[in-house]
C-alpha positions in Angstrom: 17.6 -18.9 -33.7 17.3 -19.7 -30.0 18.6 -23.2 -29.1 16.3 -22.9 -25.9 13.5 -25.6 -26.5 10.4 -25.0 -26.3 8.7 -25.6 -22.9 4.9 -26.2 -22.1 3.5 -23.2 -20.2 1.4 -24.9 -17.7 -0.1 -22.0 -16.3 -2.0 -21.1 -19.5 -3.3 -24.6 -19.3 -7.1 -24.9 -18.7 -8.8 -25.5 -15.4 -12.2 -26.9 -15.5 -13.2 -26.2 -11.9 -14.7 -22.6 -13.2 -13.7 -20.9 -10.1 -11.9 -17.4 -10.8 -9.3 -16.3 -8.0 -9.5 -13.1 -6.7 -5.9 -12.4 -5.8 -3.1 -14.3 -6.8 0.7 -13.4 -6.7 3.7 -13.1 -4.5 4.1 -11.7 -0.8 7.0 -10.4 1.4 9.5 -9.5 -1.3 12.1 -7.1 0.5 12.8 -4.3 -2.0 14.2 -0.5 -2.0 11.9 2.0 -2.4 11.7 6.0 -2.4 9.2 7.7 0.0 8.5 11.5 -0.1 10.1 13.3 2.8 8.5 16.5 3.9 11.9 18.1 5.0 14.7 16.1 2.8 12.4 15.6 -0.5 13.0 11.9 -0.8 13.8 9.1 1.9 15.1 5.5 0.8 13.9 2.9 2.5 13.2 -0.8 2.2 9.7 -2.3 1.9 8.2 -5.6 2.1 6.2 -5.9 -0.9 3.0 -7.9 -2.2 1.9 -7.8 -5.3 -1.5 -9.4 -6.7 -3.5 -9.9 -9.6 -7.0 -11.8 -10.5 -7.0 -14.8 -12.3 -10.1 -15.8 -14.5 -11.6 -19.4 -14.2 -10.3 -20.7 -17.2 -6.8 -20.5 -16.2 -4.8 -22.7 -14.2 -2.0 -20.3 -12.8 -0.6 -17.0 -13.4 3.2 -16.4 -14.3 5.0 -15.6 -10.7 8.3 -14.7 -12.5 6.3 -11.5 -14.2 5.9 -10.1 -11.0 9.4 -9.8 -10.3 10.3 -8.6 -13.8 7.6 -5.5 -13.0 9.4 -4.6 -10.4 12.7 -4.9 -11.6 11.5 -2.4 -14.0 11.3 0.4 -11.7 14.5 -0.4 -9.5 15.2 2.0 -6.8 12.3 4.1 -8.0 9.2 2.6 -6.4 7.0 5.3 -5.1 3.3 6.9 -4.5 4.1 8.8 -7.7 4.6 5.7 -10.0 2.4 3.3 -8.3 -0.4 3.7 -10.8 2.1 2.8 -13.6 3.6 -0.1 -11.8 -0.3 -1.5 -11.5 -1.1 -0.7 -15.3 2.2 -2.6 -16.0 1.2 -5.3 -13.6 -2.0 -5.9 -15.7 -0.5 -5.7 -18.9 2.0 -8.2 -18.4 -0.3 -10.6 -16.5 -3.3 -10.3 -18.7 -5.2 -9.3 -15.6 -8.4 -7.2 -14.9 -7.4 -6.0 -11.5 -3.8 -5.7 -9.8 -3.0 -4.7 -6.1 0.1 -3.6 -4.7 1.1 -3.2 -0.9 4.3 -1.7 0.6 5.1 -2.3 4.1 8.2 -0.1 5.2 10.2 1.7 8.1 10.0 5.5 7.8 12.2 7.4 10.1 11.6 11.0 11.5 13.8 13.1 13.5 12.4 14.0 17.0 14.0 16.3 19.3 13.4 15.7 23.5 10.9 18.0 24.8 13.6 19.6 27.6 17.0 18.9 26.7 16.5 19.1 22.8 18.3 15.8 22.0 18.0 14.8 18.7 17.2 11.2 17.5 15.3 9.2 14.8 12.0 7.4 15.6 10.7 4.8 13.4 7.2 4.7 12.4 6.0 1.5 10.4 3.9 2.8 7.2 2.4 1.1 4.4 0.9 2.3 0.8 -1.7 0.2 -0.8 -2.7 0.9 -4.4 -5.2 -1.0 -6.5 -6.4 -0.5 -10.2 -9.2 -1.8 -11.9 -11.0 0.8 -14.0 -9.8 3.3 -11.6 -6.9 4.0 -9.3 -7.4 3.5 -5.5 -4.6 4.6 -3.2 -4.7 4.3 0.9 -1.6 5.5 3.0 -1.2 4.1 6.4 0.8 4.8 9.4 1.2 3.0 12.7 2.0 5.9 15.4 3.3 4.6 18.8 2.2 7.0 21.8 1.7 6.8 25.5 -1.8 6.5 27.1 -2.8 7.2 30.6 -5.8 5.9 32.1 -7.9 8.4 33.4 -10.1 5.8 35.7 -6.8 4.7 37.4 -6.0 8.4 37.6 -9.1 9.0 39.8 -9.4 6.3 41.8 -5.9 6.2 43.0 -4.0 7.8 45.7 -0.5 7.6 44.3 0.1 7.7 40.9 -1.9 6.0 37.6 -1.1 3.2 35.3 -0.3 4.1 31.8 1.1 2.1 28.7 2.5 2.3 25.0 -0.3 2.2 22.6 -0.2 2.0 18.6 -2.6 4.4 16.6 -2.9 3.1 13.2 -4.4 5.3 10.7 -5.6 4.6 7.2 -6.6 7.6 4.7 -7.6 8.4 1.1 -6.7 11.9 0.2 -7.5 14.3 -2.8 -4.3 16.3 -2.3 -0.9 14.8 -1.1 -0.6 14.7 2.9 2.9 14.2 4.2 3.4 11.4 6.6 5.2 13.7 9.1 2.0 15.8 9.3 -0.5 12.6 9.6 1.9 11.3 12.4 1.9 14.7 14.0 -1.8 15.2 14.1 -2.0 11.7 16.1 0.8 12.3 18.4 -1.2 15.6 19.7 -3.9 13.3 20.5 -2.4 10.9 22.6 -1.5 11.4 26.7 2.0 11.9 25.3 4.3 11.0 22.3 7.2 8.7 22.7 10.8 9.1 21.8 13.8 7.1 21.2 16.0 9.3 23.4 15.1 10.8 26.5 17.3 12.7 29.4 16.1 12.8 32.7 14.7 16.1 32.5 12.8 14.7 29.3 11.5 11.7 31.3 10.2 14.0 33.9 8.7 16.0 31.7 6.8 13.3 29.4 5.7 11.6 32.7 4.3 14.8 34.0 2.7 15.7 30.5 1.2 11.9 30.3 -0.5 12.5 33.8 -2.0 15.7 33.3 -3.7 14.5 30.1 -5.3 11.2 30.8 -6.6 9.3 28.0 -8.9 6.1 27.5 -8.6 4.3 23.9 -12.0 5.5 23.0 -10.7 9.2 23.6 -7.8 8.8 21.5 -9.7 7.6 18.3 -12.3 10.1 18.9 -9.5 12.9 19.2 -7.8 11.6 16.1 -11.3 11.5 14.3 -11.7 15.2 14.9 -8.3 15.9 13.5 -9.0 14.1 10.2 -12.5 15.7 9.8 -10.7 19.0 9.9 -8.5 18.4 6.7 -10.5 18.8 3.7 -8.3 16.8 1.4 -9.3 13.5 3.5 -11.9 11.8 1.8 -12.2 8.4 3.8 -10.3 7.5 6.9 -9.9 4.6 9.5 -8.5 4.8 12.7 -7.4 2.3 15.2 -6.2 2.3 18.8 -4.7 -0.6 20.7 -3.5 0.0 24.1 -1.8 -2.8 25.5 -2.3 -2.7 28.9 0.1 -2.4 31.7 -2.1 -4.1 34.3 -4.0 -6.5 32.5 -3.4 -9.6 30.2 -4.9 -8.1 27.3 -5.2 -5.2 25.2 -7.9 -2.4 24.7 -9.2 -1.5 21.4 -11.4 0.9 19.3 -12.1 1.8 15.7 -13.9 4.3 13.9 -14.1 4.6 10.3 -15.9 7.3 7.9 -16.3 8.5 4.2 -16.4 12.4 3.9 -19.9 13.3 3.4 -20.9 9.5 4.2 
């Protein structure tokens, strides 16, 4: 017999306000995960993890420690392949009708400079969002830094044109697996120019001239990405957002398109 005395379970005590909670849980846990890598099969990274369930109106609280227990069951093997299994375990352990799991993580891709061929790793901030009620729902997200050059500035200026770094954030639901590398490449093709972590002088000249020859408004970029995503039959839904961190204004420019295939 255990010598640990019985303690009251305050979370399971009754709440009389009759208000259900949509999401309750734990946020911002740093935890190792595994992400499929198109070239190296698996990439180990560290995610910020959010875990939530719903809470019926009759219960005062949820058992926060059980979220961590579920996480520890899959130590080092948290990935898109077993996300539905993790969500099922969350529902079971917490007696919930719905479960929600978010993984925010850095993903690294080796890139080669356009002229010198110098190799370097570039970080992309990515996200996997899974929800389970009756059916499993999964959203893949990537934020891609790019260069944009203003068509208006180029047209009206005698010398040069202003450009800026932009972030294109794409969320997709898909029928068949899509590699992060492919999703990122599609977006980079739609910008004035990609960005790199390592450039020699000859590369800097090349990317500057490429951007100048390929001016893009924020509206141009979300439309170009939309055309790319529409061409991929396995994508069922997408949302593409672009924010230009303006170099001559004290504000950002923003555009967004959201579409459901067939809708």
